[in-house]
C-alpha positions, 0 to 999 in steps of 0.5 A: 546519492542515498544508499542503505535501506532500513525496512520497518516491519516483518509481515508478508509485505516486508518479506517481499520488500526485503527480497526486492531490495536484495535483488537490487542491492547493487543500487540500494546498498546495505539492507536492514530489517527491523520489528519488535520481534527479531525472530520474524526479521531473521526468518525473512533474511533466511528466506532471502538467503535461501532464494539467493536473492542478493544481486551482489555480495552485501550486508543484510541484518535483522534488528529489534525495534519498538517502532512506536518509539521515535527515539528508538527508531532514530537510534537504529537509523543512525546505527545502521547508517540507513539513508532510506527507510521503508515503513511497511509495519502497521499504520499505527507507527507511521508518525513515530517512524516519520518523526525519526526520519525528520530527526535523522534526515533519512528518506521516508516511505510508507504504504498507508495513511497513519491511524490511531488504534482507538479511532476509525475513519476520521474526518476527510481528507485523512492525510490532513489529520497526521502526515500533511501536518509534517509537510513544512518540517520535511521541507525545512529539513530537506527530508524526502517523504513519499506517502502511500507508495504501495500499490493502492495507495501508490501505484494507482495514484501514479496510474491516475497521473499518467492517465490524465497527463497522457490521454485527457485534456480535462479530467472528470472522474478517477475510479480505482478498481482493486480485484483479487480473483485468486483463491487461498483455499481457507474457509475465511481469511483476510489477505493482509493484517486482519486488524487493518483490513477490517478497520478499513471497512467498518467506518464511513465510505468516503468518496469525492463527488461533485466537488464535495465529500460524499458519505455512504455505508460499506457495501451500499453501492456496488457495480460490475466491472469488465476487466482484463484477464479477470473478466466480469467482477462485482466491486463495491465503493469503499473508503480508501487512502488514495481518494484523500490525496487525489481529491486534493490534487484533482478537486475537479474530478469525482474520485472513487475507490472500488474493491471486489468482495465475495458474497462469503466475505460480505456475509462473514464480515456482516455477522462479525460487525453486527455482533460487535466483534470488529470493535476497536473499543475494549470490553470486559468479559464476565471473568473481568478480563479486558479485551479488544474484540477486533484483536481477538478476531485477529488472533483466531484468523490465519496469519495472511503470510500463511496463505501464500503456498496455496494461493492461486489465481490473479489480481487486477488493479488499475485506475480508470480516468475519464474526461475530454480530449480535443473536446470529445469524451475520452477514457483510459484504464491503466492497470497491472495483473499479478499472479499469486503463484508466481509471487510465491515461487519468486519471494515466498509471498502471495500476490497481495503482499507482492503488489504492496511490497514491490512499489516501495522498492521501486521508489527507493531505487528512484530516491537512490538514483535522485529521480524522486529524492524530492527533499519534501513530502509528497503523495505519489501523483505529485511525481513523474510516473514514467521512471516509476513505471520503468522500474516497476516493469523491470522488477515485477509489476508491469504496467498496461493501458487499455483505451480506444487504441486497444490493450498494450504496454504503457510505453508501446 
C-alpha cells in the first residue's frame, strides 16, 4: 500500500489538490507541496490550516524544487518518502517529473500532455511524442503512471469508458463537452495558466473522424448544445489531450472535443493572435530586449487564482457516447455540474481549478488502496471507472447520467 504524497506545483489546481489530500490524509499520509517558489507552497499550506482541512493529525510541508531537473525532483521524492507524486505544475515539466518517478519507483500522475515551450500542436497522437515512449520503462520497473487524470483529460475519459461499457454494444462517436457558464467579473481573463490556455487554441484543431485525423482551424466548427443545469450553450470543436488517447483506444469511433467560448473571449483571442502576441517564439524590441510575446500577455493578465472570490455560476462537463445497443441507436451523456462559489467556500479556489484538482486526489486514493496501482503506464479510460466515480462522489465531484431512462446519479 502506497502512502505519502508529493504535489508538484503551487497554482490554483495545486491548492485544491492539497486541500483534498489533507481531507483524506488518513489514507494518503504525509503531504508535501513543492514548486520553484516556496512562498506559494507556504501560502497553500496556510490555507489548508486555516480551513482545518486535515482529517487526522499529520505532516504537511512546503519545499522548493526546480521541477525541470529530474535529479532534483528524485532527491526530493527520496527525502520526503513520497510514494505518490501528483504533478499539477505546467505541462513543460511532465517529462522530468516522470523520469524522477521512474528512477525512484514513486507512482506518477499528471493532468495534461507534456509540452515543449518552443513547440505548439505537434503531430498526433500527442501522447506518442513523449509520455508513451516511457511505457516500456514503467512496465519494466513496475512504476504506476496515470496520464491525464484531471477532469478533461481524466474524468471525461472515465465517462467515455463507463458510457460505452454500460449503455452501448457498439460505439460510433465520443464527444466531450466542456461548458463554463460562470462569470468572474473581470474584463478578460483565462481560467487557468494563460500561457497553457492560449497554446491550446493557437494550433491546429485535431479530431479523429472516419478512422483518420481531421485538421480544422480554431473556432471553425461550432454547434449549440442543450445541457443539464447550464442549458443551451455554444461550443466549438477544439484540439485537446483526451482526443489523442481515446482515438487510440477506440479507433472505431469518431472522437471530438467541444469547449464553450463567449463572443468576447473569441474577439480578444483573435486580436491577440492576429497581432502576434500569442506567439511562443522570441522577438526583439527596438531597445534590444528579447521577449516572448505569449509570456508578456501572461504577465499582464490576472492570475487565475485571483478570480476565485468573485466567481459565480456553474460548469457542466461531460461525455456523450453514441452507438448501438441491441441493434438499435443508443446514446448516453455522463457528466458533472460544479459550482464556482461552493468551490471557493470549501477550498478557496474557483470551479475550474476545483474540477481539475479533485480527480488526481481520487486517483491517489485508488493507488493507495491498490485499486489503480497498475505497475505500468495507462490513460484513464484503460482503468475501471466505477471505483473512481465512487471516490469522486464522496470527495466533491458527483457523476450523473442522462439517457433514455432520464437524468439520474450514475449508480441509481
